[in-house]
N, CA, C and O atoms as CSV, one atom per row, in Angstrom:
chain,resi,resn,atom,element,x,y,z
A,1,UNK,N,N,-10.686,12.578,17.267
A,1,UNK,CA,C,-11.033,11.686,16.179
A,1,UNK,C,C,-10.972,12.428,14.836
A,1,UNK,O,O,-10.390,11.911,13.882
A,2,UNK,N,N,-11.550,13.608,14.744
A,2,UNK,CA,C,-11.541,14.379,13.508
A,2,UNK,C,C,-10.115,14.657,13.046
A,2,UNK,O,O,-9.809,14.559,11.858
A,3,UNK,N,N,-9.249,15.002,13.988
A,3,UNK,CA,C,-7.863,15.306,13.673
A,3,UNK,C,C,-7.164,14.091,13.061
A,3,UNK,O,O,-6.398,14.222,12.106
A,4,UNK,N,N,-7.435,12.912,13.620
A,4,UNK,CA,C,-6.832,11.677,13.120
A,4,UNK,C,C,-7.292,11.397,11.687
A,4,UNK,O,O,-6.481,11.013,10.844
A,5,UNK,N,N,-8.556,11.582,11.411
A,5,UNK,CA,C,-9.088,11.354,10.078
A,5,UNK,C,C,-8.493,12.364,9.106
A,5,UNK,O,O,-8.133,11.999,7.987
A,6,UNK,N,N,-8.385,13.610,9.505
A,6,UNK,CA,C,-7.807,14.642,8.655
A,6,UNK,C,C,-6.363,14.353,8.301
A,6,UNK,O,O,-5.966,14.494,7.145
A,7,UNK,N,N,-5.577,13.952,9.279
A,7,UNK,CA,C,-4.167,13.629,9.034
A,7,UNK,C,C,-4.041,12.420,8.117
A,7,UNK,O,O,-3.200,12.397,7.218
A,8,UNK,N,N,-4.876,11.422,8.346
A,8,UNK,CA,C,-4.860,10.221,7.520
A,8,UNK,C,C,-5.207,10.572,6.076
A,8,UNK,O,O,-4.559,10.093,5.145
A,9,UNK,N,N,-6.217,11.397,5.892
A,9,UNK,CA,C,-6.629,11.800,4.545
A,9,UNK,C,C,-5.496,12.542,3.838
A,9,UNK,O,O,-5.191,12.261,2.679
A,10,UNK,N,N,-4.884,13.475,4.530
A,10,UNK,CA,C,-3.797,14.252,3.933
A,10,UNK,C,C,-2.597,13.355,3.603
A,10,UNK,O,O,-1.954,13.533,2.569
A,11,UNK,N,N,-2.296,12.392,4.481
A,11,UNK,CA,C,-1.182,11.470,4.240
A,11,UNK,C,C,-1.465,10.599,3.014
A,11,UNK,O,O,-0.579,10.378,2.188
A,12,UNK,N,N,-2.700,10.107,2.898
A,12,UNK,CA,C,-3.061,9.292,1.729
A,12,UNK,C,C,-2.996,10.110,0.446
A,12,UNK,O,O,-2.521,9.630,-0.583
A,13,UNK,N,N,-3.473,11.334,0.514
A,13,UNK,CA,C,-3.459,12.220,-0.649
A,13,UNK,C,C,-2.016,12.484,-1.096
A,13,UNK,O,O,-1.715,12.446,-2.289
A,14,UNK,N,N,-1.135,12.749,-0.142
A,14,UNK,CA,C,0.277,12.998,-0.452
A,14,UNK,C,C,0.933,11.739,-1.031
A,14,UNK,O,O,1.729,11.833,-1.967
A,15,UNK,N,N,0.606,10.563,-0.483
A,15,UNK,CA,C,1.162,9.315,-1.008
A,15,UNK,C,C,0.727,9.097,-2.457
A,15,UNK,O,O,1.544,8.753,-3.310
A,16,UNK,N,N,-0.561,9.299,-2.730
A,16,UNK,CA,C,-1.047,9.127,-4.090
A,16,UNK,C,C,-0.350,10.083,-5.050
A,16,UNK,O,O,0.065,9.682,-6.137
A,17,UNK,N,N,-0.223,11.333,-4.653
A,17,UNK,CA,C,0.429,12.325,-5.515
A,17,UNK,C,C,1.859,11.901,-5.821
A,17,UNK,O,O,2.286,11.940,-6.975
A,18,UNK,N,N,2.599,11.498,-4.798
A,18,UNK,CA,C,3.983,11.076,-4.991
A,18,UNK,C,C,4.048,9.811,-5.841
A,18,UNK,O,O,4.880,9.702,-6.742
A,19,UNK,N,N,3.164,8.857,-5.547
A,19,UNK,CA,C,3.142,7.610,-6.305
A,19,UNK,C,C,2.839,7.838,-7.776
A,19,UNK,O,O,3.481,7.243,-8.642
A,20,UNK,N,N,1.873,8.687,-8.063
A,20,UNK,CA,C,1.533,8.982,-9.456
A,20,UNK,C,C,2.662,9.726,-10.159
A,20,UNK,O,O,2.947,9.481,-11.331
A,21,UNK,N,N,3.292,10.623,-9.437
A,21,UNK,CA,C,4.382,11.421,-10.008
A,21,UNK,C,C,5.612,10.547,-10.307
A,21,UNK,O,O,6.221,10.662,-11.370
A,22,UNK,N,N,5.966,9.674,-9.355
A,22,UNK,CA,C,7.189,8.876,-9.483
A,22,UNK,C,C,6.955,7.473,-10.025
A,22,UNK,O,O,7.896,6.808,-10.456
A,23,UNK,N,N,5.693,7.016,-10.005
A,23,UNK,CA,C,5.385,5.677,-10.499
A,23,UNK,C,C,5.687,4.563,-9.529
A,23,UNK,O,O,5.541,3.385,-9.856
A,24,UNK,N,N,6.113,4.938,-8.319
A,24,UNK,CA,C,6.440,3.912,-7.323
A,24,UNK,C,C,6.431,4.506,-5.924
A,24,UNK,O,O,6.636,5.705,-5.734
A,25,UNK,N,N,6.193,3.648,-4.962
A,25,UNK,CA,C,6.311,3.968,-3.537
A,25,UNK,C,C,6.925,2.755,-2.864
A,25,UNK,O,O,6.823,1.636,-3.366
A,26,UNK,N,N,7.557,2.980,-1.737
A,26,UNK,CA,C,8.043,1.834,-0.976
A,26,UNK,C,C,7.044,1.523,0.131
A,26,UNK,O,O,6.301,2.389,0.595
A,27,UNK,N,N,7.052,0.270,0.532
A,27,UNK,CA,C,6.207,-0.152,1.648
A,27,UNK,C,C,6.564,0.682,2.872
A,27,UNK,O,O,5.688,1.071,3.644
A,28,UNK,N,N,7.845,0.951,3.044
A,28,UNK,CA,C,8.304,1.699,4.202
A,28,UNK,C,C,7.773,3.136,4.189
A,28,UNK,O,O,7.419,3.665,5.243
A,29,UNK,N,N,7.711,3.777,3.019
A,29,UNK,CA,C,7.139,5.127,2.913
A,29,UNK,C,C,5.671,5.123,3.333
A,29,UNK,O,O,5.213,6.006,4.059
A,30,UNK,N,N,4.946,4.110,2.859
A,30,UNK,CA,C,3.523,4.007,3.178
A,30,UNK,C,C,3.336,3.784,4.668
A,30,UNK,O,O,2.505,4.439,5.298
A,31,UNK,N,N,4.101,2.868,5.232
A,31,UNK,CA,C,3.956,2.546,6.657
A,31,UNK,C,C,4.403,3.692,7.557
A,31,UNK,O,O,3.869,3.854,8.654
A,32,UNK,N,N,5.370,4.487,7.114
A,32,UNK,CA,C,5.799,5.654,7.885
A,32,UNK,C,C,4.717,6.729,7.861
A,32,UNK,O,O,4.427,7.354,8.881
A,33,UNK,N,N,4.124,6.939,6.687
A,33,UNK,CA,C,3.086,7.967,6.549
A,33,UNK,C,C,1.794,7.558,7.253
A,33,UNK,O,O,1.068,8.405,7.774
A,34,UNK,N,N,1.512,6.256,7.265
A,34,UNK,CA,C,0.272,5.744,7.862
A,34,UNK,C,C,0.592,4.572,8.785
A,34,UNK,O,O,0.346,3.419,8.430
A,35,UNK,N,N,1.140,4.860,9.974
A,35,UNK,CA,C,1.539,3.779,10.886
A,35,UNK,C,C,0.340,2.947,11.351
A,35,UNK,O,O,-0.813,3.355,11.213
A,36,UNK,N,N,0.643,1.792,11.896
A,36,UNK,CA,C,-0.393,0.895,12.405
A,36,UNK,C,C,-1.363,1.662,13.300
A,36,UNK,O,O,-0.953,2.488,14.116
A,37,UNK,N,N,-2.639,1.381,13.138
A,37,UNK,CA,C,-3.667,2.039,13.933
A,37,UNK,C,C,-4.249,3.263,13.252
A,37,UNK,O,O,-5.272,3.788,13.690
A,38,UNK,N,N,-3.606,3.724,12.181
A,38,UNK,CA,C,-4.095,4.892,11.455
A,38,UNK,C,C,-5.301,4.528,10.606
A,38,UNK,O,O,-6.271,5.282,10.529
A,39,UNK,N,N,-5.232,3.357,9.966
A,39,UNK,CA,C,-6.302,2.879,9.101
A,39,UNK,C,C,-6.777,1.516,9.583
A,39,UNK,O,O,-6.028,0.778,10.223
A,40,UNK,N,N,-8.019,1.190,9.271
A,40,UNK,CA,C,-8.495,-0.169,9.546
A,40,UNK,C,C,-7.839,-1.096,8.527
A,40,UNK,O,O,-7.255,-0.631,7.548
A,41,UNK,N,N,-7.931,-2.383,8.752
A,41,UNK,CA,C,-7.369,-3.350,7.815
A,41,UNK,C,C,-8.008,-3.187,6.431
A,41,UNK,O,O,-7.318,-3.280,5.416
A,42,UNK,N,N,-9.298,-2.951,6.389
A,42,UNK,CA,C,-9.998,-2.771,5.113
A,42,UNK,C,C,-9.537,-1.496,4.405
A,42,UNK,O,O,-9.359,-1.494,3.187
A,43,UNK,N,N,-9.344,-0.423,5.156
A,43,UNK,CA,C,-8.869,0.834,4.565
A,43,UNK,C,C,-7.450,0.688,4.021
A,43,UNK,O,O,-7.125,1.220,2.959
A,44,UNK,N,N,-6.613,-0.036,4.757
A,44,UNK,CA,C,-5.228,-0.253,4.320
A,44,UNK,C,C,-5.214,-1.105,3.047
A,44,UNK,O,O,-4.467,-0.814,2.112
A,45,UNK,N,N,-6.043,-2.161,3.012
A,45,UNK,CA,C,-6.137,-3.000,1.827
A,45,UNK,C,C,-6.580,-2.159,0.630
A,45,UNK,O,O,-6.018,-2.277,-0.459
A,46,UNK,N,N,-7.585,-1.313,0.836
A,46,UNK,CA,C,-8.102,-0.471,-0.238
A,46,UNK,C,C,-7.037,0.517,-0.728
A,46,UNK,O,O,-6.956,0.789,-1.925
A,47,UNK,N,N,-6.236,1.048,0.171
A,47,UNK,CA,C,-5.161,1.953,-0.206
A,47,UNK,C,C,-4.171,1.246,-1.132
A,47,UNK,O,O,-3.846,1.765,-2.200
A,48,UNK,N,N,-3.692,0.070,-0.731
A,48,UNK,CA,C,-2.746,-0.681,-1.548
A,48,UNK,C,C,-3.385,-1.065,-2.886
A,48,UNK,O,O,-2.749,-0.959,-3.935
A,49,UNK,N,N,-4.627,-1.504,-2.847
A,49,UNK,CA,C,-5.342,-1.883,-4.064
A,49,UNK,C,C,-5.449,-0.690,-5.011
A,49,UNK,O,O,-5.193,-0.819,-6.208
A,50,UNK,N,N,-5.822,0.455,-4.482
A,50,UNK,CA,C,-5.997,1.661,-5.289
A,50,UNK,C,C,-4.675,2.123,-5.887
A,50,UNK,O,O,-4.631,2.549,-7.041
A,51,UNK,N,N,-3.599,2.041,-5.112
A,51,UNK,CA,C,-2.286,2.411,-5.639
A,51,UNK,C,C,-1.888,1.496,-6.795
A,51,UNK,O,O,-1.404,1.963,-7.826
A,52,UNK,N,N,-2.096,0.176,-6.613
A,52,UNK,CA,C,-1.773,-0.763,-7.687
A,52,UNK,C,C,-2.634,-0.495,-8.918
A,52,UNK,O,O,-2.141,-0.543,-10.045
A,53,UNK,N,N,-3.925,-0.211,-8.704
A,53,UNK,CA,C,-4.839,0.067,-9.820
A,53,UNK,C,C,-4.406,1.312,-10.588
A,53,UNK,O,O,-4.631,1.413,-11.794
A,54,UNK,N,N,-3.786,2.259,-9.887
A,54,UNK,CA,C,-3.278,3.481,-10.524
A,54,UNK,C,C,-1.893,3.254,-11.139
A,54,UNK,O,O,-1.226,4.197,-11.565
A,55,UNK,N,N,-1.477,1.987,-11.175
A,55,UNK,CA,C,-0.196,1.570,-11.750
A,55,UNK,C,C,1.002,2.151,-11.013
A,55,UNK,O,O,2.020,2.488,-11.618
A,56,UNK,N,N,0.861,2.261,-9.688
A,56,UNK,CA,C,1.976,2.666,-8.832
A,56,UNK,C,C,2.605,1.386,-8.301
A,56,UNK,O,O,1.936,0.585,-7.648
A,57,UNK,N,N,3.894,1.191,-8.579
A,57,UNK,CA,C,4.605,0.034,-8.044
A,57,UNK,C,C,4.819,0.231,-6.552
A,57,UNK,O,O,5.182,1.318,-6.103
A,58,UNK,N,N,4.590,-0.823,-5.797
A,58,UNK,CA,C,4.843,-0.791,-4.355
A,58,UNK,C,C,5.996,-1.753,-4.106
A,58,UNK,O,O,5.874,-2.960,-4.313
A,59,UNK,N,N,7.118,-1.194,-3.656
A,59,UNK,CA,C,8.360,-1.953,-3.543
A,59,UNK,C,C,8.798,-2.023,-2.089
A,59,UNK,O,O,8.744,-1.032,-1.362
A,60,UNK,N,N,9.232,-3.210,-1.675
A,60,UNK,CA,C,9.799,-3.364,-0.340
A,60,UNK,C,C,11.254,-2.940,-0.416
A,60,UNK,O,O,12.054,-3.563,-1.115
A,61,UNK,N,N,11.597,-1.883,0.301
A,61,UNK,CA,C,12.955,-1.324,0.279
A,61,UNK,C,C,14.000,-2.329,0.733
A,61,UNK,O,O,15.129,-2.319,0.241
A,62,UNK,N,N,13.637,-3.189,1.661
A,62,UNK,CA,C,14.590,-4.137,2.231
A,62,UNK,C,C,14.911,-5.249,1.241
A,62,UNK,O,O,16.079,-5.558,1.007
A,63,UNK,N,N,13.865,-5.855,0.655
A,63,UNK,CA,C,14.078,-6.997,-0.236
A,63,UNK,C,C,14.153,-6.604,-1.711
A,63,UNK,O,O,14.678,-7.358,-2.531
A,64,UNK,N,N,13.633,-5.429,-2.046
A,64,UNK,CA,C,13.601,-5.004,-3.439
A,64,UNK,C,C,12.468,-5.625,-4.233
A,64,UNK,O,O,12.341,-5.382,-5.433
A,65,UNK,N,N,11.641,-6.427,-3.568
A,65,UNK,CA,C,10.542,-7.094,-4.253
A,65,UNK,C,C,9.363,-6.145,-4.451
A,65,UNK,O,O,9.060,-5.305,-3.603
A,66,UNK,N,N,8.710,-6.308,-5.602
A,66,UNK,CA,C,7.512,-5.535,-5.908
A,66,UNK,C,C,6.315,-6.264,-5.313
A,66,UNK,O,O,6.163,-7.471,-5.497
A,67,UNK,N,N,5.469,-5.533,-4.602
A,67,UNK,CA,C,4.253,-6.092,-4.008
A,67,UNK,C,C,3.152,-6.030,-5.056
A,67,UNK,O,O,2.640,-4.958,-5.378
A,68,UNK,N,N,2.796,-7.197,-5.583
A,68,UNK,CA,C,1.742,-7.255,-6.592
A,68,UNK,C,C,0.369,-7.471,-5.970
A,68,UNK,O,O,-0.644,-7.414,-6.666
A,69,UNK,N,N,0.329,-7.715,-4.677
A,69,UNK,CA,C,-0.946,-7.907,-4.005
A,69,UNK,C,C,-1.466,-9.325,-4.085
A,69,UNK,O,O,-2.530,-9.635,-3.549
A,70,UNK,N,N,-0.718,-10.185,-4.751
A,70,UNK,CA,C,-1.101,-11.582,-4.852
A,70,UNK,C,C,0.167,-12.382,-5.049
A,70,UNK,O,O,1.203,-11.849,-5.446
A,71,UNK,N,N,0.073,-13.655,-4.769
A,71,UNK,CA,C,1.226,-14.528,-4.929
A,71,UNK,C,C,1.384,-14.894,-6.397
A,71,UNK,O,O,0.409,-15.257,-7.055
A,72,UNK,N,N,2.599,-14.801,-6.912
A,72,UNK,CA,C,2.863,-15.166,-8.296
A,72,UNK,C,C,2.979,-16.673,-8.465
A,72,UNK,O,O,2.879,-17.187,-9.579
A,73,UNK,N,N,3.188,-17.376,-7.369
A,73,UNK,CA,C,3.310,-18.828,-7.436
A,73,UNK,C,C,1.938,-19.454,-7.337
A,73,UNK,O,O,1.087,-19.012,-6.566
A,74,UNK,N,N,1.737,-20.494,-8.133
A,74,UNK,CA,C,0.487,-21.234,-8.060
A,74,UNK,C,C,0.496,-22.058,-6.793
A,74,UNK,O,O,1.526,-22.640,-6.454
A,75,UNK,N,N,-0.630,-22.128,-6.072
A,75,UNK,CA,C,-0.658,-22.979,-4.881
A,75,UNK,C,C,-0.517,-24.447,-5.269
A,75,UNK,O,O,-0.958,-24.869,-6.338
A,76,UNK,N,N,0.098,-25.203,-4.391
A,76,UNK,CA,C,0.265,-26.628,-4.650
A,76,UNK,C,C,-1.111,-27.296,-4.698
A,76,UNK,O,O,-1.997,-26.949,-3.916
A,77,UNK,N,N,-1.292,-28.255,-5.617
A,77,UNK,CA,C,-2.591,-28.932,-5.705
A,77,UNK,C,C,-2.875,-29.695,-4.417
A,77,UNK,O,O,-1.979,-30.291,-3.819
A,78,UNK,N,N,-4.112,-29.666,-4.010
A,78,UNK,CA,C,-4.539,-30.364,-2.800
A,78,UNK,C,C,-4.824,-31.826,-3.122
A,78,UNK,O,O,-5.504,-32.130,-4.102
A,79,UNK,N,N,-4.309,-32.721,-2.302
A,79,UNK,CA,C,-4.610,-34.138,-2.493
A,79,UNK,C,C,-5.919,-34.446,-1.810
A,79,UNK,O,O,-6.207,-33.932,-0.729
A,80,UNK,N,N,-6.709,-35.286,-2.446
A,80,UNK,CA,C,-8.025,-35.630,-1.869
A,80,UNK,C,C,-7.998,-36.959,-1.229
A,80,UNK,O,O,-9.012,-37.408,-0.695
């Protein structure tokens, strides 16, 4: 367990350093460094949130879209 936490911490630290240095990271870089099961859903959300707050663009390499963490489209109004 300790080893897993240590590796996760070092991977997050390296991602932040690279993101701050380059101003961007890809979703694929993040997922490769921290594969499923490495972080809880809350920890993963906090990582993405913190990167965005540090003004690091998170880009999907496949689609080229920037992940803003929220939908840019307004939801359709609900009929009552």
